N, C-alpha and C positions, 0 to 999 in steps of 0.2 A: 504493499500499499504506499501511498505518497505521504507527504508531510502531515503530521497530526495537528488538526485545528479544532479547538474547542470553541463553541459559540455560546456565549452567555446571553440568555433572553431569547424567547421564541415569538417575538412580535414580528412586524413587517420587515424590519432591517435584519433581524436574526434569521428568519426563515429565508429571506431573499439571499443572504450570504451563504446559507447552507446549500441552497440550490446551485449557486454559482460555484462554490468550492467542490461540491460533489461532481459537477460537470468537468471541473479542471483536475480531477483525480486526487483530491485531498482525502485523507481519512478524517471524516467529519463526525463530531458528536455535539449534540445540542443539549444544553442544560438550563432549565428554568426553575427558579425557586418557587414560583407560583403555579397556577394552573394554566396550561396552554389552551388558547381558544380553539374550539373544535375544528374550524376550517384550516387552521395552521397545522393542527395535529394530523389531520387527514393528509395534508400535503406532504408532511414528513414521512408518514407511513407509505404513501403512494410512491414516493421517491426513494424508498428504502434507506432513509437517513435515521441513524440511531439517535434516540433522545431520552431525556428523563425530565420529570416535572415534580414539583412539590418538594424540592431540595436539591443539593449538589453533592455528587460523588467526588469528594475532594481529592482522593488518590488519583482518580482517573483524570481530573482536571489538571492537576499538577504535573502530569506526564505529557502535557501538550508541548508542541514546538512553538505554537502561537495561539493567542486567544483573541477572538473578536468579541468586544464588549458592546452590547446594545446601549444606545445613548441614554436610555432611562436609568441605567444602573450607575450609581455613584462610585467614584474611586475609593470612597470611605467604607464600602461594604467589606465584611470580613474576607469573603472569598477573593475579591479583587486585591486586597492587601497581601494575601498569601501568594497570589500569582506574581505580583510585583516583587515581593521579597525574594521569590525564587529566581527572579531575573527573566521570566518568560515575557516576551514582547506582547503588549496589549495594544490592539489596533482597532480602528473603527471600520464600519461597513464601507464608507467612501474610499478608504485606503485599499481594501480588497478590490472594490469595483474598479478603481483606477488602474490596477495591475492588468486587468483583462479588458480594458476598453478598446484595445487595438488602436487604429489611427483616428478614431472619432474624437470630436472636440467636446469640451465641457465649459458651460457657463455656470459658475457657482455663485449663489446669492446668499449673503448672510446679513445680520443686522438685528437690533433689538426690536425694531418696529418696521412695518412695511414690507418685510421680505416676501410674505406670501403673495401680496398684491403685485409686487415688482416681478417676482418669478413668473406668475401667471400671465402678466402683461408681456414679458419677454417671450414667453412660449407662444402667445397669440401672434406676436409680430413675426416670429420665425416661421410659424405655421402659414400665416398669410403670405409670407415671402417664399413659400414653396419648399422650405427645407425639410429634410427627413429627420424629425426631432421628437423627443419625448420629454414630458413634464414629470420629474421624479424627485425623490428626496422626502422632505417632510410633507409633500402633497402627493397623494396617489401611491404608486409603486415605489419601492426602494430602488435605487440605481442598480444595486447588485442583481435584483430580480429582473430588471429591464434588460441588462446586459446578458443574463443567462437565457432569457426566453424570447426576447425580441429586440436584438441590438439595433441601434440607430446611428446615424452619422453625427448627431449632436444631442447632448443631454443638457437640459436646463434644470439645474438642481438647487432646491432650497436646502440650505445647510445650517444646522444649529451649532452653537458654540460647543455643545457636548460632543458632536461628531468631529469638530476641529481639534478638540483636546487630544485626540488619539490618532493623528496622522503622522506619517513619516515622509512619504514621497508624494502624496496627493498634490496635484498641481492643476488648477483650472486654467484654461486658455484665457478666459475672461473672469476676473473676480469682481463682484459687486458688493460693496459694504454700504448699506442704506444709512445707518447711524448707530451710535452706541449710547444706550442709557442704562441706568441700573436695573438689572433683571437677573433672576436666577442666582442671586448672591448667596443663597443658602448652599449652593453647590460649590461656591468658590471661597469658602471660609470667610464670607462677608468681606472679601477683599476685592474691591472694584478693579484694581490693576490686573488681577489674575483673569478676570472676565474679559477685560480689554485685550489682553494678550491672546486669549483663546480666539477672539474675533479676528485679530490680525494674523492669526495662523493661516488664514485663507490666502495670504500673499507670500507665505514663508518660502515656498519652493518655486515661485514664479521667476521667469527669466526676462531678458529684454525683448523676447519674442511675444510676451504676453501683455495683457492689459488689466489695469486696475481702475475701476469706476468707483468714486467715493463722493460723499457729500462734504464739500469744502466749507459749508456753513455750520456743520456739526462741531461744536466746540471740543468735544472729547476726541473725535477723529483728528481734527486739525492739530490739537496738542500732541497727540500720539505720533503723528507724521514727522514731527520735528526730531524725534529721537528713535524712530523705528525705521531701519533701512529696508526698502523694498526695491526690487530690481526691474519691475515691469513698467510699462509705459503708463504714466498717470493720466486719467481722464476725469478731472473733477467736474462736479455739477454745482451750480450756485444760483441763488436769487439775489445775492448781495453785490456781486460784481461780474463783469464780463469775463468770460474764460476764452483764451485763444484755442484751447483744446477742451473737449468734453461738451458741456452744454450750460446755458444760462437762461434765466428768464428776466426780461427787462420790458417795462411798459406793456405788460400783458402778452408778450410774445416769447415763445421758447425758440432759442437758436441752438441747433445741434452742430457743433464745430468738429466734425470728424469726417474724413473722406469727402463724400458729396454733401457739403453743408446745406442745411435748409432751415426754414423756420415755420412755426405754426402758432396760431393764436391759442392761448390757454383756455379761451372760452369754448374752444372746440374739443377740449379734453372730455372724455366720457366720465372720468372720475373727478368728483368735486372735493374741495378742501385743499388747504395749502400743502399738507403732508403728501397728498396724492400728486401734487405738481412735481415734487421731488421724485416720487416713484415713477411718474410718467417720463421725466427727464432721463433717469437712470436707464429705463427700459429702451427709450429711443436711442440712446448712445450705444447700448449693447447691440441693438438691431443694426445700427449702422456699422459697427465693427465687424459683424459677420456678413456684411455686404448686402443687406436688404435695401431695396430701392426706397427712396424717401416717400413715394406715393403710398407704398404698402405700410410703411411705419405710420404715416399720418392716418391712414384708414384704420389700422389696429388701435391706435391711441384714442381715436374719436369714437370707436364703436364698442369698446371693451365693456363687457358686462361685469358688474360688481360681483364679488365672491359670496358664497354662502357663509353665514356666520361673521361676515365682516361688513358692518354698516348696512345690513340687509333689511330692506323694508318688508315687514311681515304683513301688516294689515292696518287699516284705519277703522277703529270701532267707535261709533258715535262721536266722530270728530277728534278722537285721540289716536295719535299715530304710534305704532309699536315698531321699534327697530332692534334687530338682533345683531349685537356686536360681541357675541360670545368669544370670539377669537382674541378679544382684548384681555390677555392674561397678565398684563403688567400695568403699572400706574401710568406710564407714558402713553400707551395705546388708548387708555381712557381719556387722557388729556386731549389727544388728537380728535377723539370722537366728540368730546364736548366742544372743542374749538369749532367744529363744523355745524353746531346747532344754532338755529336762530329762533327757536320757540322755547317756552318754559319746559324744563325737563324734570321728570321723575326718574331718578337713576337707580338701577338695580346693581348693587356692588356685592363683592364678597366671594369667599371660597378659601382655598389654601393660600395663606400669605407667604410670599417668598422673600420676606425681609422688605416689605413695601414701605416707602416713605410717602405718606398721604399729604404731607406739606406741599408736594409738587403740584397737587391739583386743588389745593384749598381755595386759591383765588378764583380759579375757573369755576369751582363748585359754587362759591358764594355768588358769583355773577349769574350763573345759568341754571342752577338746580334749586327746585323748591322743596323736594323731599327725596330721602334716600331709603331704599328698601335693602336690608342686609340679607343676603342669601348664602349662609355658610354655617358650619357647625359652631365655630367660634367667631363672634362678631365684635368682640370687646375692643379691638384696635380701631375698627371703623367708628364705633361709638365715641371712643376717646378723641378721634380726630375731628368728627363732624357734629357731635352734640353741641347745639348752640350756634353752629355755622349755618345750618338749614333748619327750617321750622320743625320738620318731622324726621326722625330716624327710626324705622320700624323693622322688626325682625321677621323673617319668613323661613320656614323649614323646607320648602320645596319650590320648584319653578312655578307650580300651580298657585301656591300661596302668594308668591311674590307678584305674579301677574294679577291675581284678584285684588290684593291690597293696592297695587299701583293703579289699577282701573278705578277702584273706589275713591282714591284721593285725587285723581287727575280730572281736569276739566277739558271741554272742547277746545281745541287749539294747542293742547299740550302734547309733548312727546314722552312716551315711556321708553327709556333706553336701557337695554341690557348690555352693560359694558363693565364686566366684573372686576377688572384690574388684578385678578387672582387666578391661580390654577384651579382646576375644577374637581380634583380628585376626592374631595370629602363627600359631596352629595351625588356626583356624577362620574361616569366612566372617563369622559374626556370633554374638551370644549365642544365637540360636535354634539355629543349626547346632551349637554347642557343647552345648546342652541335649539336642538330638536324639541326638547321638552318645553322650552319657552314658547316655541312656535305653536306646538300642540295646544298649550294652555291658552294662547291668544285666540286660536281658532275656535276653542270651546266657549269663549266669552259670548 
């Protein structure tokens, strides 16, 4: 048999990696401390991949040549500590995928906010431009699964900091960094610098042949650039100044300054809100780097449909508008959501706190929000931050309770916004489940 690889975690990235490694002749064993979802279990059985669930066979794991750790598993878990102590390399799924991508290209997108929107928009642009491409990573299939089952010429990959923690050679042809704000600090010993470094790993292996698209107006990114060496071609985007390369917005017009330069009015952007102007600029630049014609880029940027669970309009009930922004899993995402509101807001917040600093949204909340509904197991931190800032802070134990309470206290012309600023694992499986339950409750009104 080939090289022994142990895969920790049997979610999408774990099972995707297992399929790819099996195909490449590795000796594969998958180990999950919890229960494996039925469809993933069936896939492992159908492909004759050995696995265990509900615990780890430590002896077997420590005999590995290499370990692929799923992004959801922290480096602080006992088993990972033992693997590292023994000196066994721990890598992420994108690292394995990179080994077997052949001569296809990768556009990798990371950032604290806006990465899903930017990734989807880049994919739309590439698709409209007629490229043979796939949308992978944190959206849809894992890149490893895509490479194993249906390889493409181009992969548009949404990448989290956890995946970037464990790369060795992974190198995207185009790296996009949307911004960096405090998020997931619970996984980085509450040290913001460790998190920043993880995000910048996306440029770590890039060469002068590659491109780096970043937000020059983002203070954390700008500061980091002064002492972080990167070797790729910089393509900054900005609303504050004109850029000779990259893109900028001035007087309501976006100018893309790469290759076949062009401009378009921001009023033609399908996505509204200032943060989406940054996302649209980043995507337009990426499209022009892969050689897509400006007409196609314009067309994609002006016709892009908003994503599910991201500022998604659910329904208007008796003049009260309900918006599902369940994908807002950190405070900054919620700030962006509130920034784009022009009606009085009843805000549904809460879930698993990742070290949130609610001071960041206090002013925005004071200005735009009339009531807060807390939807989490422990809401004490939200109460501490907002009692007295808004007139009502109410607790709810489920999506249904939250929607009912919000409906009762809202008036015609108000917006009920689910933008939780927290992870969802206390009451829900994930942010999608939270968004689905919210939508279901709204429809039942």
